[in-house]
C-alpha positions in Angstrom: 180.4 -57.3 -48.6 177.7 -57.1 -51.3 178.7 -58.0 -55.4 177.1 -56.4 -58.0 177.2 -55.8 -61.4 176.6 -52.4 -63.4 176.9 -51.2 -66.7 176.5 -47.1 -67.4 176.4 -46.1 -71.1 179.1 -48.4 -72.9 181.0 -49.4 -69.3 180.2 -52.6 -67.5 181.9 -53.5 -64.3 182.0 -55.5 -60.7 180.7 -53.1 -57.6 182.4 -54.4 -54.1 180.0 -52.5 -51.4 181.2 -52.7 -48.3 178.9 -52.1 -45.3 180.3 -49.5 -42.0 178.0 -50.8 -39.3 179.3 -47.8 -37.6 178.2 -45.4 -40.0 175.1 -47.0 -41.3 176.6 -46.4 -44.5 177.2 -49.0 -47.8 179.0 -48.3 -50.3 181.6 -49.2 -52.6 184.6 -50.1 -51.8 186.2 -50.9 -55.4 185.1 -52.3 -58.6 186.5 -54.7 -61.9 185.9 -53.5 -65.3 184.4 -56.2 -67.5 184.7 -56.5 -71.0 181.1 -57.5 -71.7 177.4 -56.5 -70.5 177.1 -59.2 -67.5 173.7 -61.2 -67.4 174.6 -63.8 -64.0 176.9 -63.8 -61.0 177.7 -66.7 -59.2 179.8 -66.7 -55.9 181.6 -69.7 -55.4 185.3 -70.5 -52.8 186.7 -73.1 -54.7 190.1 -72.1 -56.7 190.0 -72.4 -59.9 192.4 -74.3 -62.7 193.7 -75.5 -59.4 194.2 -78.7 -60.6 192.8 -80.5 -57.3 196.1 -79.2 -55.6 194.7 -76.8 -53.7 191.0 -76.3 -52.7 191.8 -73.8 -50.0 188.4 -71.5 -49.8 188.8 -68.2 -51.2 186.1 -65.8 -52.7 185.4 -66.0 -56.4 182.5 -64.6 -58.6 182.1 -66.4 -61.7 180.5 -63.8 -64.5 178.0 -65.2 -67.2 177.4 -62.1 -70.0 177.0 -61.2 -73.8 180.0 -63.2 -74.2 179.6 -66.8 -74.3 182.9 -67.1 -72.4 182.3 -67.7 -68.6 184.7 -65.4 -66.3 185.6 -66.0 -62.8 187.1 -62.9 -60.6 189.4 -63.3 -57.6 187.0 -61.1 -55.1 190.4 -60.8 -52.7 192.2 -58.9 -55.4 191.6 -55.4 -55.4 193.1 -54.3 -58.3 192.6 -57.4 -60.7 192.8 -56.8 -64.2 192.7 -60.2 -66.1 190.4 -63.3 -64.6 191.4 -66.5 -63.0 189.7 -68.5 -65.3 187.5 -68.6 -68.0 185.0 -71.1 -69.2 184.9 -71.6 -72.8 186.9 -70.1 -75.6 188.9 -66.8 -74.8 187.1 -64.3 -75.8 189.6 -63.2 -78.1 188.7 -66.4 -80.4 186.3 -67.1 -83.1 183.0 -64.5 -83.4 179.7 -65.2 -85.9 180.7 -65.0 -89.4 178.4 -62.4 -91.7 177.4 -63.6 -95.0 176.2 -62.0 -98.2 172.3 -62.5 -98.1 169.3 -61.4 -101.1 169.7 -60.6 -104.7 169.5 -56.9 -104.7 172.5 -54.5 -105.7 172.7 -53.7 -102.1 173.3 -57.2 -100.1 172.5 -57.1 -96.5 174.9 -58.9 -94.1 173.1 -61.4 -91.9 175.2 -63.1 -88.5 175.5 -67.0 -89.2 174.0 -68.2 -85.1 177.0 -71.0 -84.4 175.7 -74.4 -83.6 175.5 -75.4 -80.3 178.0 -77.9 -79.2 179.2 -80.5 -75.9 182.5 -78.2 -75.3 181.0 -74.6 -75.1 178.3 -72.2 -75.2 178.1 -70.2 -78.0 175.3 -67.3 -77.2 174.9 -65.4 -74.3 175.0 -67.3 -70.5 172.0 -66.5 -68.8 172.3 -68.5 -65.8 175.1 -69.5 -63.0 174.6 -72.2 -60.1 177.9 -73.2 -57.2 177.0 -75.3 -54.6 179.2 -76.0 -51.6 178.2 -79.9 -51.8 180.4 -80.4 -55.2 182.5 -77.0 -54.5 184.8 -77.9 -57.3 181.5 -78.0 -60.3 180.0 -75.2 -61.8 176.4 -75.2 -63.7 175.9 -72.6 -66.2 172.8 -72.4 -68.8 172.5 -70.4 -72.0 170.8 -68.7 -74.7 171.6 -71.7 -76.5 169.1 -73.8 -75.3 171.6 -76.0 -73.1 173.1 -76.8 -69.8 176.7 -77.3 -68.7 178.7 -78.5 -65.9 181.8 -77.4 -65.1 185.1 -79.5 -63.3 186.7 -76.4 -62.1 189.9 -78.2 -61.4 190.6 -78.2 -65.3 193.4 -75.6 -67.0 191.8 -72.4 -67.6 190.4 -72.3 -70.9 188.4 -75.5 -69.9 185.8 -76.8 -71.6 182.6 -78.1 -70.2 182.6 -81.8 -68.7 178.6 -82.9 -69.5 175.9 -80.6 -72.0 172.7 -80.7 -71.7 171.3 -80.2 -74.6 167.3 -81.1 -74.9 166.1 -80.2 -70.9 163.7 -77.6 -71.8 163.0 -78.3 -75.9 165.3 -76.4 -77.8 164.4 -73.1 -76.0 166.5 -70.4 -73.9 167.4 -71.4 -70.6 166.9 -68.7 -68.7 167.6 -70.1 -65.1 169.6 -73.0 -63.5 170.5 -74.2 -59.5 172.0 -77.0 -57.8 169.7 -78.3 -54.7 171.9 -77.2 -51.1 170.2 -79.8 -49.7 172.9 -82.5 -48.3 170.0 -84.9 -47.6 168.2 -88.0 -49.6 170.6 -87.2 -52.8 168.7 -84.3 -52.9 172.6 -82.8 -54.1 172.8 -83.9 -57.2 168.9 -82.3 -57.9 168.9 -79.5 -60.3 166.2 -77.0 -61.1 165.7 -74.6 -64.2 163.6 -72.8 -66.2 163.5 -71.7 -70.0 161.7 -70.1 -72.8 159.4 -72.9 -73.1 157.8 -71.8 -70.3 158.5 -74.8 -67.8 160.3 -75.3 -64.9 161.9 -78.7 -64.6 163.5 -80.7 -62.0 165.8 -83.3 -63.2 168.8 -85.3 -61.4 172.1 -84.2 -62.9 172.8 -88.2 -63.6 169.8 -88.6 -65.7 168.1 -85.6 -67.2 165.4 -87.6 -69.3 163.3 -88.3 -65.6 162.9 -84.6 -65.1 159.8 -83.7 -63.3 158.0 -80.6 -65.2 155.5 -78.0 -64.4 154.1 -75.2 -66.7 153.7 -71.8 -66.2 151.6 -68.3 -67.5 154.3 -66.9 -69.2 158.1 -66.7 -69.7 160.6 -67.3 -66.9 163.0 -64.4 -65.5 164.2 -66.8 -62.7 164.2 -69.8 -60.4 164.8 -70.3 -57.0 165.2 -73.4 -54.1 163.6 -72.9 -51.3 166.2 -72.7 -48.5 164.0 -73.8 -45.8 161.9 -76.3 -47.7 164.6 -78.6 -49.8 161.5 -79.7 -51.6 160.0 -76.3 -52.8 161.0 -73.9 -54.9 160.4 -70.5 -56.5 159.5 -69.4 -60.1 159.6 -66.1 -61.1 158.1 -64.8 -64.4 158.2 -61.9 -67.3 155.3 -59.9 -67.5 154.3 -59.6 -70.7 151.6 -57.2 -70.5 150.2 -55.0 -67.5 147.0 -56.5 -68.3 148.6 -60.3 -68.7 149.6 -59.9 -64.7 150.2 -63.7 -63.3 151.4 -64.5 -60.1 154.5 -65.7 -59.0 153.9 -69.3 -58.2 155.7 -71.3 -55.2 155.5 -74.9 -56.0 156.0 -78.1 -54.4 158.0 -80.7 -56.4 156.6 -83.7 -55.1 153.2 -83.0 -56.3 153.4 -80.6 -58.7 151.0 -78.3 -57.4 150.9 -74.3 -56.4 151.3 -73.6 -52.4 150.5 -69.9 -52.7 150.7 -67.0 -54.7 152.4 -63.9 -54.4 151.1 -61.0 -57.1 152.7 -58.0 -57.8 150.7 -54.8 -59.2 152.2 -51.9 -61.3 151.1 -48.6 -61.1 
């Protein structure tokens, strides 16, 4: 099964694709409607809101979107109407208020950006990460410049258990990922990328000791190398065709590039 997020016009959905091997055909088996434009997805097997009483593996999809709340959907339900859990406040709760600005006869309205807090995100969620090493935990990164840790055993809607507010110096956090290695304490290592053009590796127990490398453009995505647990990849947003930087692959231990992958536009 392959799960994708799609938006057409003003309608967003999760599409569940099934591959028919005999016919060599990949088709959409069913879909789920989403209330907001999806930005990131993450599969996990832990039943959220179980209180730790039931940890039988299942199939669940965490969805980050323009809404600051994270929704977790049960992928084993064909006609699910509501998410199994909500991380953060209910989407129906507080929205940014508008206030008058300017001194002319026609007063403009501007949106007051909510202040980041330790309980939940207040701006779009741009990255999610789950690891089988800590099945009940989920990481999230947001445009509010924070990275949050969620305990999925709590009741929904739930608050974050930990919030890192300055890993990327107050800039948007574009991507975040657990290290899925099981040896040498690497299971607690986190890789994150932000709009400060820094890719950082840090211990979830102490983010102050982060190791960072500067890249030449805005970061789009970060991923650990599945075959080499101390290496990772960074994909970049190309500013223009003339400024077309390569995709670097970094070695964490030495903070240097190993090789370059470059794609060119035509």
